[in-house]
mmCIF file of the N, C-alpha and C atoms, coordinates in Angstrom:
data_MODEL
# 
_entry.id   MODEL 
# 
loop_
_atom_site.group_PDB 
_atom_site.id 
_atom_site.type_symbol 
_atom_site.label_atom_id 
_atom_site.label_alt_id 
_atom_site.label_comp_id 
_atom_site.label_asym_id 
_atom_site.label_entity_id 
_atom_site.label_seq_id 
_atom_site.pdbx_PDB_ins_code 
_atom_site.Cartn_x 
_atom_site.Cartn_y 
_atom_site.Cartn_z 
_atom_site.occupancy 
_atom_site.B_iso_or_equiv 
_atom_site.pdbx_formal_charge 
_atom_site.auth_seq_id 
_atom_site.auth_comp_id 
_atom_site.auth_asym_id 
_atom_site.auth_atom_id 
_atom_site.pdbx_PDB_model_num 
ATOM 1   N N  . UNK A 1 1  ? 75.126  36.167 364.539 1.00 0.00 ? 1  UNK A N  1 
ATOM 2   C CA . UNK A 1 1  ? 74.249  35.772 365.624 1.00 0.00 ? 1  UNK A CA 1 
ATOM 3   C C  . UNK A 1 1  ? 73.436  36.988 366.066 1.00 0.00 ? 1  UNK A C  1 
ATOM 4   N N  . UNK A 1 2  ? 72.153  36.842 366.043 1.00 0.00 ? 2  UNK A N  1 
ATOM 5   C CA . UNK A 1 2  ? 71.287  37.955 366.426 1.00 0.00 ? 2  UNK A CA 1 
ATOM 6   C C  . UNK A 1 2  ? 71.062  37.943 367.926 1.00 0.00 ? 2  UNK A C  1 
ATOM 7   N N  . UNK A 1 3  ? 71.070  39.113 368.490 1.00 0.00 ? 3  UNK A N  1 
ATOM 8   C CA . UNK A 1 3  ? 70.858  39.271 369.916 1.00 0.00 ? 3  UNK A CA 1 
ATOM 9   C C  . UNK A 1 3  ? 69.603  40.064 370.206 1.00 0.00 ? 3  UNK A C  1 
ATOM 10  N N  . UNK A 1 4  ? 69.432  40.370 371.447 1.00 0.00 ? 4  UNK A N  1 
ATOM 11  C CA . UNK A 1 4  ? 68.239  41.079 371.914 1.00 0.00 ? 4  UNK A CA 1 
ATOM 12  C C  . UNK A 1 4  ? 68.094  42.438 371.235 1.00 0.00 ? 4  UNK A C  1 
ATOM 13  N N  . UNK A 1 5  ? 69.191  43.178 371.136 1.00 0.00 ? 5  UNK A N  1 
ATOM 14  C CA . UNK A 1 5  ? 69.119  44.518 370.578 1.00 0.00 ? 5  UNK A CA 1 
ATOM 15  C C  . UNK A 1 5  ? 68.910  44.503 369.065 1.00 0.00 ? 5  UNK A C  1 
ATOM 16  N N  . UNK A 1 6  ? 69.289  43.442 368.393 1.00 0.00 ? 6  UNK A N  1 
ATOM 17  C CA . UNK A 1 6  ? 68.966  43.302 366.976 1.00 0.00 ? 6  UNK A CA 1 
ATOM 18  C C  . UNK A 1 6  ? 67.450  43.147 366.790 1.00 0.00 ? 6  UNK A C  1 
ATOM 19  N N  . UNK A 1 7  ? 66.841  42.388 367.665 1.00 0.00 ? 7  UNK A N  1 
ATOM 20  C CA . UNK A 1 7  ? 65.385  42.235 367.603 1.00 0.00 ? 7  UNK A CA 1 
ATOM 21  C C  . UNK A 1 7  ? 64.683  43.551 367.935 1.00 0.00 ? 7  UNK A C  1 
ATOM 22  N N  . UNK A 1 8  ? 65.221  44.293 368.877 1.00 0.00 ? 8  UNK A N  1 
ATOM 23  C CA . UNK A 1 8  ? 64.634  45.585 369.234 1.00 0.00 ? 8  UNK A CA 1 
ATOM 24  C C  . UNK A 1 8  ? 64.677  46.520 368.038 1.00 0.00 ? 8  UNK A C  1 
ATOM 25  N N  . UNK A 1 9  ? 65.813  46.571 367.342 1.00 0.00 ? 9  UNK A N  1 
ATOM 26  C CA . UNK A 1 9  ? 65.926  47.439 366.178 1.00 0.00 ? 9  UNK A CA 1 
ATOM 27  C C  . UNK A 1 9  ? 64.965  47.024 365.066 1.00 0.00 ? 9  UNK A C  1 
ATOM 28  N N  . UNK A 1 10 ? 64.652  45.765 364.975 1.00 0.00 ? 10 UNK A N  1 
ATOM 29  C CA . UNK A 1 10 ? 63.683  45.311 363.986 1.00 0.00 ? 10 UNK A CA 1 
ATOM 30  C C  . UNK A 1 10 ? 62.248  45.557 364.411 1.00 0.00 ? 10 UNK A C  1 
ATOM 31  N N  . UNK A 1 11 ? 61.990  45.512 365.710 1.00 0.00 ? 11 UNK A N  1 
ATOM 32  C CA . UNK A 1 11 ? 60.623  45.692 366.201 1.00 0.00 ? 11 UNK A CA 1 
ATOM 33  C C  . UNK A 1 11 ? 60.148  47.136 366.163 1.00 0.00 ? 11 UNK A C  1 
ATOM 34  N N  . UNK A 1 12 ? 61.073  48.089 366.204 1.00 0.00 ? 12 UNK A N  1 
ATOM 35  C CA . UNK A 1 12 ? 60.663  49.493 366.234 1.00 0.00 ? 12 UNK A CA 1 
ATOM 36  C C  . UNK A 1 12 ? 59.907  49.877 364.953 1.00 0.00 ? 12 UNK A C  1 
ATOM 37  N N  . UNK A 1 13 ? 60.488  49.686 363.757 1.00 0.00 ? 13 UNK A N  1 
ATOM 38  C CA . UNK A 1 13 ? 59.691  50.034 362.560 1.00 0.00 ? 13 UNK A CA 1 
ATOM 39  C C  . UNK A 1 13 ? 58.510  49.096 362.343 1.00 0.00 ? 13 UNK A C  1 
ATOM 40  N N  . UNK A 1 14 ? 58.633  47.856 362.774 1.00 0.00 ? 14 UNK A N  1 
ATOM 41  C CA . UNK A 1 14 ? 57.513  46.938 362.648 1.00 0.00 ? 14 UNK A CA 1 
ATOM 42  C C  . UNK A 1 14 ? 56.333  47.411 363.486 1.00 0.00 ? 14 UNK A C  1 
ATOM 43  N N  . UNK A 1 15 ? 56.620  47.889 364.681 1.00 0.00 ? 15 UNK A N  1 
ATOM 44  C CA . UNK A 1 15 ? 55.544  48.409 365.527 1.00 0.00 ? 15 UNK A CA 1 
ATOM 45  C C  . UNK A 1 15 ? 54.959  49.680 364.941 1.00 0.00 ? 15 UNK A C  1 
ATOM 46  N N  . UNK A 1 16 ? 55.818  50.555 364.422 1.00 0.00 ? 16 UNK A N  1 
ATOM 47  C CA . UNK A 1 16 ? 55.303  51.813 363.876 1.00 0.00 ? 16 UNK A CA 1 
ATOM 48  C C  . UNK A 1 16 ? 54.442  51.590 362.640 1.00 0.00 ? 16 UNK A C  1 
ATOM 49  N N  . UNK A 1 17 ? 54.975  50.862 361.676 1.00 0.00 ? 17 UNK A N  1 
ATOM 50  C CA . UNK A 1 17 ? 54.243  50.700 360.416 1.00 0.00 ? 17 UNK A CA 1 
ATOM 51  C C  . UNK A 1 17 ? 53.204  49.576 360.479 1.00 0.00 ? 17 UNK A C  1 
ATOM 52  N N  . UNK A 1 18 ? 53.602  48.445 361.025 1.00 0.00 ? 18 UNK A N  1 
ATOM 53  C CA . UNK A 1 18 ? 52.689  47.302 361.056 1.00 0.00 ? 18 UNK A CA 1 
ATOM 54  C C  . UNK A 1 18 ? 51.503  47.521 361.966 1.00 0.00 ? 18 UNK A C  1 
ATOM 55  N N  . UNK A 1 19 ? 51.768  48.033 363.140 1.00 0.00 ? 19 UNK A N  1 
ATOM 56  C CA . UNK A 1 19 ? 50.670  48.255 364.081 1.00 0.00 ? 19 UNK A CA 1 
ATOM 57  C C  . UNK A 1 19 ? 49.776  49.397 363.609 1.00 0.00 ? 19 UNK A C  1 
ATOM 58  N N  . UNK A 1 20 ? 50.383  50.424 363.009 1.00 0.00 ? 20 UNK A N  1 
ATOM 59  C CA . UNK A 1 20 ? 49.558  51.504 362.453 1.00 0.00 ? 20 UNK A CA 1 
ATOM 60  C C  . UNK A 1 20 ? 48.631  50.972 361.364 1.00 0.00 ? 20 UNK A C  1 
ATOM 61  N N  . UNK A 1 21 ? 49.183  50.173 360.470 1.00 0.00 ? 21 UNK A N  1 
ATOM 62  C CA . UNK A 1 21 ? 48.350  49.598 359.414 1.00 0.00 ? 21 UNK A CA 1 
ATOM 63  C C  . UNK A 1 21 ? 47.280  48.673 359.951 1.00 0.00 ? 21 UNK A C  1 
ATOM 64  N N  . UNK A 1 22 ? 47.633  47.879 360.942 1.00 0.00 ? 22 UNK A N  1 
ATOM 65  C CA . UNK A 1 22 ? 46.648  46.981 361.531 1.00 0.00 ? 22 UNK A CA 1 
ATOM 66  C C  . UNK A 1 22 ? 45.544  47.716 362.253 1.00 0.00 ? 22 UNK A C  1 
ATOM 67  N N  . UNK A 1 23 ? 45.889  48.804 362.930 1.00 0.00 ? 23 UNK A N  1 
ATOM 68  C CA . UNK A 1 23 ? 44.870  49.572 363.636 1.00 0.00 ? 23 UNK A CA 1 
ATOM 69  C C  . UNK A 1 23 ? 43.972  50.342 362.674 1.00 0.00 ? 23 UNK A C  1 
ATOM 70  N N  . UNK A 1 24 ? 44.539  50.795 361.559 1.00 0.00 ? 24 UNK A N  1 
ATOM 71  C CA . UNK A 1 24 ? 43.717  51.472 360.551 1.00 0.00 ? 24 UNK A CA 1 
ATOM 72  C C  . UNK A 1 24 ? 42.732  50.483 359.933 1.00 0.00 ? 24 UNK A C  1 
ATOM 73  N N  . UNK A 1 25 ? 43.147  49.237 359.767 1.00 0.00 ? 25 UNK A N  1 
ATOM 74  C CA . UNK A 1 25 ? 42.254  48.226 359.212 1.00 0.00 ? 25 UNK A CA 1 
ATOM 75  C C  . UNK A 1 25 ? 41.129  47.858 360.168 1.00 0.00 ? 25 UNK A C  1 
ATOM 76  N N  . UNK A 1 26 ? 41.320  48.131 361.447 1.00 0.00 ? 26 UNK A N  1 
ATOM 77  C CA . UNK A 1 26 ? 40.270  47.820 362.424 1.00 0.00 ? 26 UNK A CA 1 
ATOM 78  C C  . UNK A 1 26 ? 39.408  49.036 362.726 1.00 0.00 ? 26 UNK A C  1 
ATOM 79  N N  . UNK A 1 27 ? 39.237  49.912 361.749 1.00 0.00 ? 27 UNK A N  1 
ATOM 80  C CA . UNK A 1 27 ? 38.336  51.065 361.770 1.00 0.00 ? 27 UNK A CA 1 
ATOM 81  C C  . UNK A 1 27 ? 38.792  52.212 362.675 1.00 0.00 ? 27 UNK A C  1 
ATOM 82  N N  . UNK A 1 28 ? 40.064  52.283 363.025 1.00 0.00 ? 28 UNK A N  1 
ATOM 83  C CA . UNK A 1 28 ? 40.573  53.482 363.684 1.00 0.00 ? 28 UNK A CA 1 
ATOM 84  C C  . UNK A 1 28 ? 41.089  54.433 362.613 1.00 0.00 ? 28 UNK A C  1 
ATOM 85  N N  . UNK A 1 29 ? 41.034  55.713 362.902 1.00 0.00 ? 29 UNK A N  1 
ATOM 86  C CA . UNK A 1 29 ? 41.572  56.669 361.942 1.00 0.00 ? 29 UNK A CA 1 
ATOM 87  C C  . UNK A 1 29 ? 43.095  56.692 362.059 1.00 0.00 ? 29 UNK A C  1 
ATOM 88  N N  . UNK A 1 30 ? 43.726  57.261 361.044 1.00 0.00 ? 30 UNK A N  1 
ATOM 89  C CA . UNK A 1 30 ? 45.188  57.330 361.044 1.00 0.00 ? 30 UNK A CA 1 
ATOM 90  C C  . UNK A 1 30 ? 45.705  58.189 362.188 1.00 0.00 ? 30 UNK A C  1 
ATOM 91  N N  . UNK A 1 31 ? 44.981  59.246 362.507 1.00 0.00 ? 31 UNK A N  1 
ATOM 92  C CA . UNK A 1 31 ? 45.412  60.112 363.612 1.00 0.00 ? 31 UNK A CA 1 
ATOM 93  C C  . UNK A 1 31 ? 45.258  59.450 364.978 1.00 0.00 ? 31 UNK A C  1 
ATOM 94  N N  . UNK A 1 32 ? 44.481  58.412 365.075 1.00 0.00 ? 32 UNK A N  1 
ATOM 95  C CA . UNK A 1 32 ? 44.379  57.643 366.306 1.00 0.00 ? 32 UNK A CA 1 
ATOM 96  C C  . UNK A 1 32 ? 45.393  56.509 366.331 1.00 0.00 ? 32 UNK A C  1 
ATOM 97  N N  . UNK A 1 33 ? 45.652  55.907 365.173 1.00 0.00 ? 33 UNK A N  1 
ATOM 98  C CA . UNK A 1 33 ? 46.509  54.730 365.113 1.00 0.00 ? 33 UNK A CA 1 
ATOM 99  C C  . UNK A 1 33 ? 47.992  55.073 365.281 1.00 0.00 ? 33 UNK A C  1 
ATOM 100 N N  . UNK A 1 34 ? 48.424  56.200 364.749 1.00 0.00 ? 34 UNK A N  1 
ATOM 101 C CA . UNK A 1 34 ? 49.847  56.554 364.815 1.00 0.00 ? 34 UNK A CA 1 
ATOM 102 C C  . UNK A 1 34 ? 50.321  56.768 366.255 1.00 0.00 ? 34 UNK A C  1 
ATOM 103 N N  . UNK A 1 35 ? 49.607  57.532 367.102 1.00 0.00 ? 35 UNK A N  1 
ATOM 104 C CA . UNK A 1 35 ? 50.084  57.674 368.484 1.00 0.00 ? 35 UNK A CA 1 
ATOM 105 C C  . UNK A 1 35 ? 50.080  56.363 369.275 1.00 0.00 ? 35 UNK A C  1 
ATOM 106 N N  . UNK A 1 36 ? 49.135  55.505 368.998 1.00 0.00 ? 36 UNK A N  1 
ATOM 107 C CA . UNK A 1 36 ? 49.109  54.213 369.694 1.00 0.00 ? 36 UNK A CA 1 
ATOM 108 C C  . UNK A 1 36 ? 50.321  53.376 369.296 1.00 0.00 ? 36 UNK A C  1 
ATOM 109 N N  . UNK A 1 37 ? 50.608  53.324 368.004 1.00 0.00 ? 37 UNK A N  1 
ATOM 110 C CA . UNK A 1 37 ? 51.775  52.570 367.535 1.00 0.00 ? 37 UNK A CA 1 
ATOM 111 C C  . UNK A 1 37 ? 53.068  53.199 368.024 1.00 0.00 ? 37 UNK A C  1 
ATOM 112 N N  . UNK A 1 38 ? 53.124  54.532 368.081 1.00 0.00 ? 38 UNK A N  1 
ATOM 113 C CA . UNK A 1 38 ? 54.326  55.203 368.582 1.00 0.00 ? 38 UNK A CA 1 
ATOM 114 C C  . UNK A 1 38 ? 54.533  54.925 370.070 1.00 0.00 ? 38 UNK A C  1 
ATOM 115 N N  . UNK A 1 39 ? 53.454  54.808 370.814 1.00 0.00 ? 39 UNK A N  1 
ATOM 116 C CA . UNK A 1 39 ? 53.575  54.482 372.238 1.00 0.00 ? 39 UNK A CA 1 
ATOM 117 C C  . UNK A 1 39 ? 54.115  53.064 372.427 1.00 0.00 ? 39 UNK A C  1 
ATOM 118 N N  . UNK A 1 40 ? 53.695  52.150 371.575 1.00 0.00 ? 40 UNK A N  1 
ATOM 119 C CA . UNK A 1 40 ? 54.219  50.784 371.643 1.00 0.00 ? 40 UNK A CA 1 
ATOM 120 C C  . UNK A 1 40 ? 55.700  50.779 371.297 1.00 0.00 ? 40 UNK A C  1 
ATOM 121 N N  . UNK A 1 41 ? 56.095  51.530 370.260 1.00 0.00 ? 41 UNK A N  1 
ATOM 122 C CA . UNK A 1 41 ? 57.505  51.608 369.888 1.00 0.00 ? 41 UNK A CA 1 
ATOM 123 C C  . UNK A 1 41 ? 58.324  52.260 371.002 1.00 0.00 ? 41 UNK A C  1 
ATOM 124 N N  . UNK A 1 42 ? 57.780  53.285 371.637 1.00 0.00 ? 42 UNK A N  1 
ATOM 125 C CA . UNK A 1 42 ? 58.474  53.919 372.762 1.00 0.00 ? 42 UNK A CA 1 
ATOM 126 C C  . UNK A 1 42 ? 58.606  52.953 373.938 1.00 0.00 ? 42 UNK A C  1 
ATOM 127 N N  . UNK A 1 43 ? 57.614  52.120 374.138 1.00 0.00 ? 43 UNK A N  1 
ATOM 128 C CA . UNK A 1 43 ? 57.701  51.104 375.188 1.00 0.00 ? 43 UNK A CA 1 
ATOM 129 C C  . UNK A 1 43 ? 58.788  50.077 374.906 1.00 0.00 ? 43 UNK A C  1 
ATOM 130 N N  . UNK A 1 44 ? 58.939  49.706 373.648 1.00 0.00 ? 44 UNK A N  1 
ATOM 131 C CA . UNK A 1 44 ? 60.000  48.775 373.272 1.00 0.00 ? 44 UNK A CA 1 
ATOM 132 C C  . UNK A 1 44 ? 61.371  49.411 373.519 1.00 0.00 ? 44 UNK A C  1 
ATOM 133 N N  . UNK A 1 45 ? 61.508  50.670 373.138 1.00 0.00 ? 45 UNK A N  1 
ATOM 134 C CA . UNK A 1 45 ? 62.771  51.376 373.351 1.00 0.00 ? 45 UNK A CA 1 
ATOM 135 C C  . UNK A 1 45 ? 63.045  51.531 374.845 1.00 0.00 ? 45 UNK A C  1 
ATOM 136 N N  . UNK A 1 46 ? 62.026  51.875 375.615 1.00 0.00 ? 46 UNK A N  1 
ATOM 137 C CA . UNK A 1 46 ? 62.192  52.003 377.063 1.00 0.00 ? 46 UNK A CA 1 
ATOM 138 C C  . UNK A 1 46 ? 62.582  50.692 377.719 1.00 0.00 ? 46 UNK A C  1 
ATOM 139 N N  . UNK A 1 47 ? 62.026  49.601 377.251 1.00 0.00 ? 47 UNK A N  1 
ATOM 140 C CA . UNK A 1 47 ? 62.397  48.293 377.792 1.00 0.00 ? 47 UNK A CA 1 
ATOM 141 C C  . UNK A 1 47 ? 63.857  47.993 377.493 1.00 0.00 ? 47 UNK A C  1 
ATOM 142 N N  . UNK A 1 48 ? 64.291  48.319 376.271 1.00 0.00 ? 48 UNK A N  1 
ATOM 143 C CA . UNK A 1 48 ? 65.678  48.046 375.898 1.00 0.00 ? 48 UNK A CA 1 
ATOM 144 C C  . UNK A 1 48 ? 66.657  48.931 376.658 1.00 0.00 ? 48 UNK A C  1 
ATOM 145 N N  . UNK A 1 49 ? 66.238  50.135 377.018 1.00 0.00 ? 49 UNK A N  1 
ATOM 146 C CA . UNK A 1 49 ? 67.144  51.051 377.702 1.00 0.00 ? 49 UNK A CA 1 
ATOM 147 C C  . UNK A 1 49 ? 67.180  50.844 379.210 1.00 0.00 ? 49 UNK A C  1 
ATOM 148 N N  . UNK A 1 50 ? 66.036  50.567 379.814 1.00 0.00 ? 50 UNK A N  1 
ATOM 149 C CA . UNK A 1 50 ? 65.971  50.583 381.264 1.00 0.00 ? 50 UNK A CA 1 
ATOM 150 C C  . UNK A 1 50 ? 65.771  49.215 381.905 1.00 0.00 ? 50 UNK A C  1 
ATOM 151 N N  . UNK A 1 51 ? 65.056  48.315 381.266 1.00 0.00 ? 51 UNK A N  1 
ATOM 152 C CA . UNK A 1 51 ? 64.837  47.000 381.864 1.00 0.00 ? 51 UNK A CA 1 
ATOM 153 C C  . UNK A 1 51 ? 66.006  46.074 381.549 1.00 0.00 ? 51 UNK A C  1 
ATOM 154 N N  . UNK A 1 52 ? 66.373  45.994 380.259 1.00 0.00 ? 52 UNK A N  1 
ATOM 155 C CA . UNK A 1 52 ? 67.528  45.185 379.854 1.00 0.00 ? 52 UNK A CA 1 
ATOM 156 C C  . UNK A 1 52 ? 68.595  46.114 379.306 1.00 0.00 ? 52 UNK A C  1 
ATOM 157 N N  . UNK A 1 53 ? 69.119  46.943 380.178 1.00 0.00 ? 53 UNK A N  1 
ATOM 158 C CA . UNK A 1 53 ? 70.078  47.950 379.743 1.00 0.00 ? 53 UNK A CA 1 
ATOM 159 C C  . UNK A 1 53 ? 71.387  47.288 379.330 1.00 0.00 ? 53 UNK A C  1 
ATOM 160 N N  . UNK A 1 54 ? 72.070  47.878 378.349 1.00 0.00 ? 54 UNK A N  1 
ATOM 161 C CA . UNK A 1 54 ? 73.359  47.330 377.936 1.00 0.00 ? 54 UNK A CA 1 
ATOM 162 C C  . UNK A 1 54 ? 74.385  47.518 379.049 1.00 0.00 ? 54 UNK A C  1 
ATOM 163 N N  . UNK A 1 55 ? 75.214  46.526 379.250 1.00 0.00 ? 55 UNK A N  1 
ATOM 164 C CA . UNK A 1 55 ? 76.228  46.588 380.292 1.00 0.00 ? 55 UNK A CA 1 
ATOM 165 C C  . UNK A 1 55 ? 77.602  46.540 379.665 1.00 0.00 ? 55 UNK A C  1 
ATOM 166 N N  . UNK A 1 56 ? 78.545  47.156 380.333 1.00 0.00 ? 56 UNK A N  1 
ATOM 167 C CA . UNK A 1 56 ? 79.929  47.141 379.896 1.00 0.00 ? 56 UNK A CA 1 
ATOM 168 C C  . UNK A 1 56 ? 80.560  45.859 380.428 1.00 0.00 ? 56 UNK A C  1 
ATOM 169 N N  . UNK A 1 57 ? 81.005  44.995 379.559 1.00 0.00 ? 57 UNK A N  1 
ATOM 170 C CA . UNK A 1 57 ? 81.494  43.678 379.961 1.00 0.00 ? 57 UNK A CA 1 
ATOM 171 C C  . UNK A 1 57 ? 83.004  43.604 380.095 1.00 0.00 ? 57 UNK A C  1 
ATOM 172 N N  . UNK A 1 58 ? 83.666  44.687 380.295 1.00 0.00 ? 58 UNK A N  1 
ATOM 173 C CA . UNK A 1 58 ? 85.106  44.649 380.473 1.00 0.00 ? 58 UNK A CA 1 
ATOM 174 C C  . UNK A 1 58 ? 85.746  45.905 379.927 1.00 0.00 ? 58 UNK A C  1 
ATOM 175 N N  . UNK A 1 59 ? 87.064  45.891 379.840 1.00 0.00 ? 59 UNK A N  1 
ATOM 176 C CA . UNK A 1 59 ? 87.751  47.081 379.328 1.00 0.00 ? 59 UNK A CA 1 
ATOM 177 C C  . UNK A 1 59 ? 87.418  47.317 377.869 1.00 0.00 ? 59 UNK A C  1 
ATOM 178 N N  . UNK A 1 60 ? 87.560  48.550 377.459 1.00 0.00 ? 60 UNK A N  1 
ATOM 179 C CA . UNK A 1 60 ? 87.283  48.883 376.070 1.00 0.00 ? 60 UNK A CA 1 
ATOM 180 C C  . UNK A 1 60 ? 88.269  48.168 375.177 1.00 0.00 ? 60 UNK A C  1 
ATOM 181 N N  . UNK A 1 61 ? 87.810  47.775 374.015 1.00 0.00 ? 61 UNK A N  1 
ATOM 182 C CA . UNK A 1 61 ? 88.613  46.922 373.148 1.00 0.00 ? 61 UNK A CA 1 
ATOM 183 C C  . UNK A 1 61 ? 89.833  47.640 372.593 1.00 0.00 ? 61 UNK A C  1 
ATOM 184 N N  . UNK A 1 62 ? 89.818  48.969 372.485 1.00 0.00 ? 62 UNK A N  1 
ATOM 185 C CA . UNK A 1 62 ? 90.929  49.692 371.894 1.00 0.00 ? 62 UNK A CA 1 
ATOM 186 C C  . UNK A 1 62 ? 92.059  49.986 372.856 1.00 0.00 ? 62 UNK A C  1 
ATOM 187 N N  . UNK A 1 63 ? 91.850  49.817 374.142 1.00 0.00 ? 63 UNK A N  1 
ATOM 188 C CA . UNK A 1 63 ? 92.857  50.182 375.127 1.00 0.00 ? 63 UNK A CA 1 
ATOM 189 C C  . UNK A 1 63 ? 93.384  48.944 375.840 1.00 0.00 ? 63 UNK A C  1 
ATOM 190 N N  . UNK A 1 64 ? 94.686  48.905 376.004 1.00 0.00 ? 64 UNK A N  1 
ATOM 191 C CA . UNK A 1 64 ? 95.254  47.848 376.838 1.00 0.00 ? 64 UNK A CA 1 
ATOM 192 C C  . UNK A 1 64 ? 95.318  48.361 378.271 1.00 0.00 ? 64 UNK A C  1 
ATOM 193 N N  . UNK A 1 65 ? 95.692  47.536 379.188 1.00 0.00 ? 65 UNK A N  1 
ATOM 194 C CA . UNK A 1 65 ? 95.731  47.922 380.589 1.00 0.00 ? 65 UNK A CA 1 
ATOM 195 C C  . UNK A 1 65 ? 96.712  49.040 380.873 1.00 0.00 ? 65 UNK A C  1 
ATOM 196 N N  . UNK A 1 66 ? 97.859  49.062 380.200 1.00 0.00 ? 66 UNK A N  1 
ATOM 197 C CA . UNK A 1 66 ? 98.845  50.109 380.465 1.00 0.00 ? 66 UNK A CA 1 
ATOM 198 C C  . UNK A 1 66 ? 98.400  51.450 379.902 1.00 0.00 ? 66 UNK A C  1 
ATOM 199 N N  . UNK A 1 67 ? 97.733  51.459 378.750 1.00 0.00 ? 67 UNK A N  1 
ATOM 200 C CA . UNK A 1 67 ? 97.296  52.717 378.166 1.00 0.00 ? 67 UNK A CA 1 
ATOM 201 C C  . UNK A 1 67 ? 96.204  53.368 379.000 1.00 0.00 ? 67 UNK A C  1 
ATOM 202 N N  . UNK A 1 68 ? 95.310  52.566 379.560 1.00 0.00 ? 68 UNK A N  1 
ATOM 203 C CA . UNK A 1 68 ? 94.222  53.156 380.327 1.00 0.00 ? 68 UNK A CA 1 
ATOM 204 C C  . UNK A 1 68 ? 94.723  53.723 381.643 1.00 0.00 ? 68 UNK A C  1 
ATOM 205 N N  . UNK A 1 69 ? 95.722  53.088 382.284 1.00 0.00 ? 69 UNK A N  1 
ATOM 206 C CA . UNK A 1 69 ? 96.251  53.627 383.529 1.00 0.00 ? 69 UNK A CA 1 
ATOM 207 C C  . UNK A 1 69 ? 97.125  54.841 383.266 1.00 0.00 ? 69 UNK A C  1 
ATOM 208 N N  . UNK A 1 70 ? 97.823  54.883 382.136 1.00 0.00 ? 70 UNK A N  1 
ATOM 209 C CA . UNK A 1 70 ? 98.643  56.037 381.823 1.00 0.00 ? 70 UNK A CA 1 
ATOM 210 C C  . UNK A 1 70 ? 97.777  57.249 381.535 1.00 0.00 ? 70 UNK A C  1 
ATOM 211 N N  . UNK A 1 71 ? 96.663  57.075 380.878 1.00 0.00 ? 71 UNK A N  1 
ATOM 212 C CA . UNK A 1 71 ? 95.807  58.212 380.552 1.00 0.00 ? 71 UNK A CA 1 
ATOM 213 C C  . UNK A 1 71 ? 95.151  58.781 381.800 1.00 0.00 ? 71 UNK A C  1 
ATOM 214 N N  . UNK A 1 72 ? 95.008  57.993 382.859 1.00 0.00 ? 72 UNK A N  1 
ATOM 215 C CA . UNK A 1 72 ? 94.411  58.496 384.083 1.00 0.00 ? 72 UNK A CA 1 
ATOM 216 C C  . UNK A 1 72 ? 95.408  59.293 384.910 1.00 0.00 ? 72 UNK A C  1 
ATOM 217 N N  . UNK A 1 73 ? 96.707  59.095 384.720 1.00 0.00 ? 73 UNK A N  1 
ATOM 218 C CA . UNK A 1 73 ? 97.723  59.760 385.502 1.00 0.00 ? 73 UNK A CA 1 
ATOM 219 C C  . UNK A 1 73 ? 98.151  61.099 384.920 1.00 0.00 ? 73 UNK A C  1 
ATOM 220 N N  . UNK A 1 74 ? 97.590  61.508 383.819 1.00 0.00 ? 74 UNK A N  1 
ATOM 221 C CA . UNK A 1 74 ? 97.971  62.762 383.191 1.00 0.00 ? 74 UNK A CA 1 
ATOM 222 C C  . UNK A 1 74 ? 97.312  63.892 383.944 1.00 0.00 ? 74 UNK A C  1 
ATOM 223 N N  . UNK A 1 75 ? 98.129  64.887 384.359 1.00 0.00 ? 75 UNK A N  1 
ATOM 224 C CA . UNK A 1 75 ? 97.613  66.027 385.096 1.00 0.00 ? 75 UNK A CA 1 
ATOM 225 C C  . UNK A 1 75 ? 97.486  67.247 384.208 1.00 0.00 ? 75 UNK A C  1 
ATOM 226 N N  . UNK A 1 76 ? 96.885  68.297 384.752 1.00 0.00 ? 76 UNK A N  1 
ATOM 227 C CA . UNK A 1 76 ? 96.702  69.535 384.024 1.00 0.00 ? 76 UNK A CA 1 
ATOM 228 C C  . UNK A 1 76 ? 97.942  70.386 384.201 1.00 0.00 ? 76 UNK A C  1 
ATOM 229 N N  . UNK A 1 77 ? 98.469  70.945 383.121 1.00 0.00 ? 77 UNK A N  1 
ATOM 230 C CA . UNK A 1 77 ? 99.645  71.810 383.198 1.00 0.00 ? 77 UNK A CA 1 
ATOM 231 C C  . UNK A 1 77 ? 99.216  73.221 383.581 1.00 0.00 ? 77 UNK A C  1 
ATOM 232 N N  . UNK A 1 78 ? 100.060 73.849 384.390 1.00 0.00 ? 78 UNK A N  1 
ATOM 233 C CA . UNK A 1 78 ? 99.802  75.239 384.757 1.00 0.00 ? 78 UNK A CA 1 
ATOM 234 C C  . UNK A 1 78 ? 100.279 76.155 383.630 1.00 0.00 ? 78 UNK A C  1 
ATOM 235 N N  . UNK A 1 79 ? 99.692  77.314 383.537 1.00 0.00 ? 79 UNK A N  1 
ATOM 236 C CA . UNK A 1 79 ? 100.100 78.286 382.530 1.00 0.00 ? 79 UNK A CA 1 
ATOM 237 C C  . UNK A 1 79 ? 101.342 79.058 382.964 1.00 0.00 ? 79 UNK A C  1 
ATOM 238 N N  . UNK A 1 80 ? 101.793 78.912 384.196 1.00 0.00 ? 80 UNK A N  1 
ATOM 239 C CA . UNK A 1 80 ? 102.972 79.653 384.683 1.00 0.00 ? 80 UNK A CA 1 
ATOM 240 C C  . UNK A 1 80 ? 104.253 79.111 384.163 1.00 0.00 ? 80 UNK A C  1 
# 
């Protein structure tokens, strides 16, 4: 099942290569088209990071409830 972040990972190279090629075909030079396409890709990444940021939906899958509480109770040993 594909999710939002799978589409984001697919859109990044599509924006870089596809938009660059499309802009070059519309009479822009390569040095003009690459920064424009990179800005679009950066906007996609920024949207994925800050607008629809990934959230932690519960405890980490590798730890059970007892292991996570035990690891928090460990103190620092003195050198004395």
